Steps between C-alpha positions, in 0.01 A plus 500: 500500500793435269794732525631680195816274506300183460465370143173569322314189386409570140274265303569544132198517277416521128264760369174381343548148655289314759670348803527131545208329682458150634130518415509621143691275258522777244732801533546804272868547451470808276234709336571799274391645171689222308311224672503285810693204651307252720643209697299190566571247777473149342592320830809332356616809314389845389377617164560838355258677259585817319206684347534802270291815484502459123245227444655410166801346687455156634566443873809314615477222748790287643590283798696667778734261683696778676223651712495845352358760741578813292435585137487812284413574138713694266472606137683198371459233766415390853749485786459259799671438834449249782652418848744227584337170563617153595729384224563830317595858575298819424429506125431769239369440152408701190255391228478711179170537339648433155843437356670425160686212663390201701593445866515880571371474854759466775512411871778582754552400864630752749792428732439280803343702777401778257124564471309694239307784672375708213504499121435741207511492124580799268538553132814298451595375851375309796619552863465313825583637853626236733542445872871571503456859373558434130312628200583256226434626146443267198436557132186342344722218372637419844841677491602635843561865427543673837495458880448793729404542866199666663464673834287372789236225472341458167124583482417474134607596149339618171640554150384664183698547175863577602403612860511297822386612843618321815316570829652405828472569872815620673548392864447779754294709250127473489486590129517310176796581275469501123767489235429536130761360275576536132562174318688513174423297186738224619292446815764669726443758769627837367448707809241641741242730350329603817481389868336601824228399737136440426263761637266254665235614741565433876425145608434402137671243288563447138232308312613528134786643298546521128561713189223678310456472128731806469763331721431722801552330844170462687435385852177406677488454879245322715332831599389527132732790404643488148812696416721545201870598478483796258821595300713204621815664348634785697281683746219238542211526738209272595159622376176375665263395222232332716460529878282198552472273198235277648279795571560645156399165344212468746613157618593335823849442364654551158765226426734677255672341203588796268507879474467711184493881439139555600376166649588216727413135424433236762252265666226585744519327844199487742484531871824445680667303217810666360586255225273343237433131449722319253202292374272595364703792381317835549445758225726804479361847573623847408498808730557851386769679702404800710755723679391638847444865392294739710178635365423195291595670169552231234692746288748560789539130562558433126754786493710342778517171321569668167793685643654167611462366143656812355798490737558130403481584131754782542741267683465230240572756218811630685639161547439407129676820386809390686517173314349569157506765232241784528358384160473131588162332504512421870569869592232623269247251638579605854467864394144420378439342847610825666264700274211271587573527871515886468167500320338296779639731769377803306154348459478459880622856555251656262223315689640652823527848341135479408401404859711791631346751254152372585584567872642846416845392618714699250840456685446125516407486134822695403707268729352204309558659164877550582525115520371439148746336264373554146437835319163365373393450864552875572270587216228287662572660837459845359168403355383366831599829672316707244199275521473572871550882440842517653702720264788572739550133552504441124763779455721351767468149345625648166805656682576162667470324161741745337750462782491126471550516121794731535654270765449196286665668202792618709552148639481352148768743364727427793453129449580530132803713562628251755433215254700678229794553739498127587489408128813704416796249473767577753873482403741349750735786455514802272790745470421876473479643140790731575719203581423336160561826317841534667636149485317329213772556232769346724318225689716195486831424326348379175375860440828631641696299242289642226559855621868441506514309170539745208312447176612579148278674245438342163657787308810631666581229757541765765447400857174644650435436869141394579395657827122570466223280625340462158832392341544233782149362430575499131817305553324252712226445245768479225657209668168317527486520891154528650448797723265520804283790609794674656710487188731226649599201294329178579685184536482271203435133571805278456744786473758563778713811556807320365349470148547778243142604536605721798798720491731469804686760693839384350368551143395852596837582647685376191318736273639844429416758771243759421563871539334494854756521776332240720622142474266197509602429861420857597163492329424173666599627844300817469197303383510267802556785735196696370273200463421342839291232334783379277498127423750265664812396308511145375783258448460519125802630305715479810280732702490773233151431357142576624209270456245776430206280407501285810539781742802352676 
């Protein structure tokens, strides 16, 4: 027996692909809902044929001179990789299905001694894991966008949209490690979304890994168990959606190619065969999922799967709300998806409530009713209770419904109040109102000069000191100086303190003194002593002026 310290020999594989065979000259490189890739041995070289699920799209066929052993189909193109051979190193190649420009396909050779072990294609990126521990990312046009490392020995990869999962075996640990990465629009890894170990059965191995049509990670082991990673963001958990896929499909073996919300799609294998023949290509079959619930209740089984869909819809909505406005189309569409998922959950619960009432299980029926989501569903639940002559149950259902409505309103009000608080613009700094009332008439030497400068009346020519706040504002407006919200003069473009537009301290000192005993210097000193937020003196006018508008 091997010790734990000995390296584990891991043979990488590609999901929905048949292994190489010296007998068969045809090999399935990839088969998914978009189509299939088949490799033909033509003795001197290989030929690649890409067939599409959409029969309106013509198949693509080309000669393969690099010996591609891996291939995968994406939304916009097919990605290939092959081992090193005599005369050339390991090679990767991408061929788009259509392009506005000619010569859009590209081919790149890896470094000498570096072998391609696994490949995947997403919405706007392709990635290859190599024998030196690299994950090399490329854009669909061939730009090298990122290089990261992976742990252990690579087992396989899968991608969907902007997600990539890397599965590897760590030496000394008899478990398969998974890491789900977020890939940004530039084809770069933007961080780990979730990671952990696959919950495989004892002495079982991974047979298939991929993403469902809702971008949930799904695994299928060789014992037949099918599991989905529910709520991959945050507190995720693996849910068993089928214990034995082959037994559910009533086949010797079900070769999986895709998983949807309610069904799995694959190929039937007979006897001891575990992979289909590449030619003639067998027909696809569909199998309805069935969770291993006790009692055989179809409503209970549907309820478990509907809850997974509802949890996924809520997570998608939460993520969208962080990136988009609550009134945007994407958020509103996801909100409709949540409502649809809640309706499906309530439909299953109402069926279970009817079964409980029929069996005279009032406590179970009330427990089920407390899990309803929509107010309309409570009305149907009360009708079911009254139909089975259970008035106490109906009364308690009404109380539960009222409590849920009150809680929903309270949560809505708290959310609206929190939103209003977030929408209020915050000021960097705001002085107390008492400070403005106390210091506004004498804030800055421009106002101080006007306080000290006497003004003559039009009739008698007598000197009248202007000391009120209103008179100061009037003087400022009379001179054509713009005033801000605090009543302070704003700096006029192109005007410096030396120009006559601003009165200097020397001009104020040369004027006749008012009847007040305080001098200008005393007023200025008292102002700065009382105002801890006074502006710094500037070099204008020999250090005697203040630049009020710039705050310096």
